[in-house]
KOLBAPA-15328 format. One line per 8 residues: number of its first residue (from 1); for each residue y, x, z of C-alpha. Coordinates in pm, 1 decimal, padded with zeros to 6 digits. Example, Ala and Ser with C-alpha at 12.3 -4.5 7.8 and 13.67 -1.06 7.14 Angstrom:
BEGIN
1	-00450.0/01230.0/00780.0 | -00106.0/01367.0/00714.0
END
This chain:
BEGIN
1	-07418.4/10384.6/-04551.1 | -07690.9/10551.4/-04326.6 | -07891.4/10273.8/-04142.8 | -08142.4/10352.3/-03881.2 | -08335.7/10125.2/-03627.9 | -08335.0/10322.0/-03302.7 | -08532.3/10246.8/-02982.7 | -08487.5/10386.6/-02641.6
9	-08731.4/10404.1/-02340.1 | -08587.6/10315.2/-02026.4 | -08321.3/10558.3/-01881.2 | -08316.4/10727.1/-02231.8 | -07970.3/10793.2/-02378.9 | -07828.3/11008.6/-02645.3 | -07629.8/11332.7/-02564.0 | -07238.4/11296.5/-02606.9
17	-07161.4/11293.5/-02969.0 | -06897.2/11205.2/-03254.6 | -06933.7/11073.6/-03600.1 | -06669.1/11199.9/-03833.7 | -06674.6/10862.1/-04024.3 | -06730.9/10638.2/-03738.1 | -07065.0/10435.1/-03631.1 | -07144.8/10064.3/-03591.0
25	-07422.2/09970.6/-03346.0 | -07589.6/09616.2/-03390.6 | -07792.8/09564.3/-03053.1 | -08141.2/09400.8/-03149.6 | -08332.6/09404.0/-02825.8 | -08321.9/09481.1/-02448.4 | -08031.3/09596.7/-02242.1 | -07825.2/09930.6/-02309.7
33	-07515.6/10109.5/-02227.1 | -07241.7/10239.8/-02429.5 | -06977.8/10478.9/-02311.4 | -06678.5/10628.8/-02481.5 | -06499.8/10923.5/-02313.4 | -06234.2/10831.6/-02072.3 | -06300.0/10451.1/-02081.7 | -06542.2/10214.4/-01863.4
41	-06910.8/10188.6/-01964.5 | -07009.3/09894.1/-02163.6 | -07327.3/09693.5/-02091.5 | -07484.2/09607.6/-02414.7 | -07726.4/09303.2/-02463.8 | -07913.0/09148.2/-02771.1 | -07654.5/09028.1/-03033.4 | -07371.7/09269.8/-02923.2
49	-07194.9/09466.2/-03180.5 | -07004.8/09802.0/-03093.0 | -06748.4/09955.2/-03358.8 | -06689.3/10315.9/-03283.3 | -06379.0/10472.1/-03444.9 | -06430.7/10801.0/-03636.1 | -06439.4/11101.8/-03408.3 | -06474.2/10913.6/-03099.5
57	-06683.7/11111.6/-02831.8 | -06942.6/10867.4/-02692.9 | -07285.5/10809.7/-02595.8 | -07533.0/10530.5/-02585.7 | -07877.7/10446.1/-02448.5 | -08101.3/10225.1/-02246.5 | -08004.3/10060.3/-01901.5 | -08190.0/10161.2/-01608.1
65	-08565.1/10045.8/-01617.8 | -08489.7/09844.1/-01946.3 | -08606.9/09918.9/-02299.8 | -08313.1/09915.3/-02579.2 | -08300.0/09891.4/-02956.2 | -08019.1/09891.8/-03181.7 | -07949.0/09930.3/-03546.5 | -07723.3/10220.8/-03602.8
73	-07488.5/10213.1/-03920.4 | -07305.0/10516.0/-04017.1 | -07042.4/10408.8/-04281.3 | -06807.6/10640.4/-04487.5 | -07071.0/10862.9/-04647.7 | -07134.4/11118.1/-04772.9 | -06841.5/11270.1/-04543.6 | -06980.5/11111.1/-04225.3
81	-07133.9/11379.8/-04004.6 | -07257.6/11364.6/-03675.2 | -07138.8/11627.8/-03419.1 | -07406.1/11661.4/-03115.1 | -07227.9/11766.2/-02775.5 | -07347.3/11814.5/-02413.0 | -07634.5/11615.9/-02256.6 | -07524.1/11317.2/-02035.1
89	-07657.4/11435.3/-01702.5 | -07881.0/11202.4/-01465.5 | -07580.6/11192.5/-01222.5 | -07314.9/11088.7/-01483.2 | -07556.7/10822.3/-01630.7 | -07654.4/10690.4/-01273.9 | -07298.4/10679.2/-01176.7 | -07212.8/10431.1/-01475.3
97	-07472.8/10180.6/-01347.7 | -07374.1/10100.1/-00989.2
END
């Protein structure tokens, strides 16, 4: 497994992306968002766990005006690769937090 501690400043987020072997997020601080393509956004708080299936297009990041941190675990190495896709626009991001 690859394990990383990831922090986000308020409003920061990843691009859309996929992990060929999936990903697990363990929320350690703050408030964040997780979005899978075609599904409603999920608000994340300290203690939440997200299990992301292989090859699922998604993004994650901080909630507006909140810092956010999670531990990222990428299982199924060495075959788990990350495919980075298009940015999440400000309009797309803001539409998820009504």
